[in-house]
N, C-alpha and C positions, 0 to 999 in steps of 0.2 A: 358647194362652197359659204352657201350662205346659213347650212344648216351646221358644220363647223366651225363658223365664225359666233354664230349666238352658242356653239356649245363651249369655245372658249371664253365670251362674256358671261356666261354664268359659273365656270368653272375654275377662272383665276382668282376670282375672289376670294372666293370658299377655300381654295388651296391655301391664299395667303395668311386667312384670319385660322386656317384648322391645322394651329399649332399645338403640339402637345404642351400642358401644363396643368397647373394644379387650379382649379377654377372656383373653389370653396371661398367665401368669403363673405365682406358687405360690399355693394357698388352702389354708385352714382350714376344715373344715368338721363339722358335727353334726347327726345328724337322729333320728327318731323312726320304728319299723314297727313289723310283727309276723311272726314268721318260723314255717314249721312244716316238720318234720322226721318221717322214718322211718327206724327205724333194729332191724331185726332179728335175732335172732342164735339157732345153733342150739347146741346140746351133745351131743356121739355119746355121753358118759355109758358112756366103759370098755366099749365094746361093746354093754352093757344099751340098753333101749329109750331112744333119743333125745329129748330135750327141747328145747322152745324159748320164746321170749318176742317177740312180736313189741311192737314200740313206735311209737304216734304221738306224737310230742312236738310243743310249742306254747311260745313265748315272747312277752312283748312283746321290742322290741328299742332300743337305744340305739348308734348309730354314730358313733365320730370320728376323725376322719380328715387325711391332707392328698393334695394331689393339685398336679400342674403340668399347666395347661390349655392347649393351642393348644402341646405341646411341638414339634411338629412340623406344617408347614401347606403344604398345595399347594392353591392356588385356594380352593375351597369344602371342602376335606376336611380336616379336622384329625385328631390325634390325642392323648389325654389320658394321663396316667400316674399313677397313684399308689398309696396303699395306706390300711387303717382298722383300727380295734379296734371288736369287737363285743362289745356287752354284754348278756346276758338275764336277763331280770326276769320272777318269776312263773313259773315254768315248769310244764306241764301235761302230763300224760302220761296217755294209753289205753293202758293193758299189757292184753294177753294172752295168758296162758302155758298149756304145757300140762297144766298142773296145775288152773287154773280156765279154762276156754275161754269163759265168759259177757265174761270180763275187767272191770277192775277203772279206777276214775280216780284218777289221785293227782295231788296238788297240793303243790309246794314245792321250793322247788329255784333255781338260776341258771344262766347260761352266759357262758364267754368264748371269743372267736374271733379270728382273725387274717387277713387276706385281702390280694392284690395286685389289682389291675386293669389294665388296658390298652384303652383306649377307642377307637372312631373312630365320628368324628362329620360329619355334614352341616351346614355353615352356610347357613342357608336367607337367603334376598332379595339379599344382598351379603357382600362378605368381612368385615365389619364386625356381621352379624347377633346377636342374642343369642338367639337362638333357634336350639338345637342339638339332634336327635335324635341319640341314642349307641346304640352295640351294643359288645360290651366281652367279654372272656374275662382269666380268671387263676386262681391258687391259691388254696384258700381251708382253714382250718383251723378246727371248732368243737369246743370242750367244753362238753356240758351235762349239768348235773349235777342227775338227778331224784331229790330225799329228801323224805319225807314224816314221816322218823322210822320207819320199819318199813323194818330192814335186808333182809328179803325183797324187798320192792317197792320200792325204792331202787336205783341206781347212775349212774356214771360212764359217760357216753357219749362218744364220737369217731367224728365224722364230718367228712372231708377230701377233696381231690381239684380237681376242674377245675369252675369257676361259670363261667355265663354272665349276662350284664346287659345290662338295656334302660332306657334314661332319657332325659329329655327337660331341657336347661338352658334355663330364663327368667332371663335377666339383666337387673338394676337397679341401673347404676353397679357399685358394688364386690361388689353381695352377689349371689347367684346361687341360686335355688330349682330344685330337681329332686327331682319323682315320677320312682320307680324300680322294679324289681324284680329280684331276683337269683335265680339257678335252677340246682340241678346239672347236670352235664354229663356226667360220669364221677366214679363218688365210692365209698370205700371206707370202714368203719367196725367197730368194737369196741368190747365194753360188758360191766361187769363186772356187770350185772344176774343174779340169783341165780336159775336156770332150776329147780334140786333137784340139782344137780351141780355139782362142782368149776368155778368161774367160768373160771380158768387154759383150761378145753377149750370156753370159749364160742368160735365163729368165726361171723361174718358170713354171712348168709344171704340171697340177692338182693342188689341194688343198693341204697345207701342213698340217699333222696331229700332235697332243699332246696328250700325256695320261700320268699321273704322279698318284703316290699312294702310302703313306708315313703316319707317326705319328708325329705329331704334341705337343710339352707340353709348355702352357704357364702360366705366373707369373703372377701376378695383381699389379699395381704398388703401 
């Protein structure tokens, strides 16, 4: 019984949105999601004992963007392209420093980012199908301000590089519902978090990570 209910919960929304129609054109989109990031920095401390700060950041996400669906099409293969602005709310940071290795949980702050994506998809059923699995790639930049009013444990964090994308478009008329994930492929970053020495000497330690999951709704112009 439970397995049948689960099947219906998954299939009914997909069937509602999977109506045939021309998907090509410009769309505006908005969405909600959740993001998780990792950014570690090291400070050589002018040749003295090195200092570090390890950060695991997370926040709620709001996506706002525009894209051109079916910019190019060959049989069942389509190419989409677009860009979006990301807004982070309620930033949380699990912070571990060389000065207090037990860690501290910091709450407060905001995030802001921008990204571009090129996505390749496959039209299921026929050329007018509105169910389209997609894979994509593109550049991104995210600024995450972790700030709880304590200067020693607050900081501005920059993460940027190349991201990957996976999602599925379900279309109903002019509306498209898209569950999606974004993940870092090659990333770099910097932070002015205080390690115990001059923050200008902070350097990235290891590769930062990005993972975001959420749902967007797009409307055709």
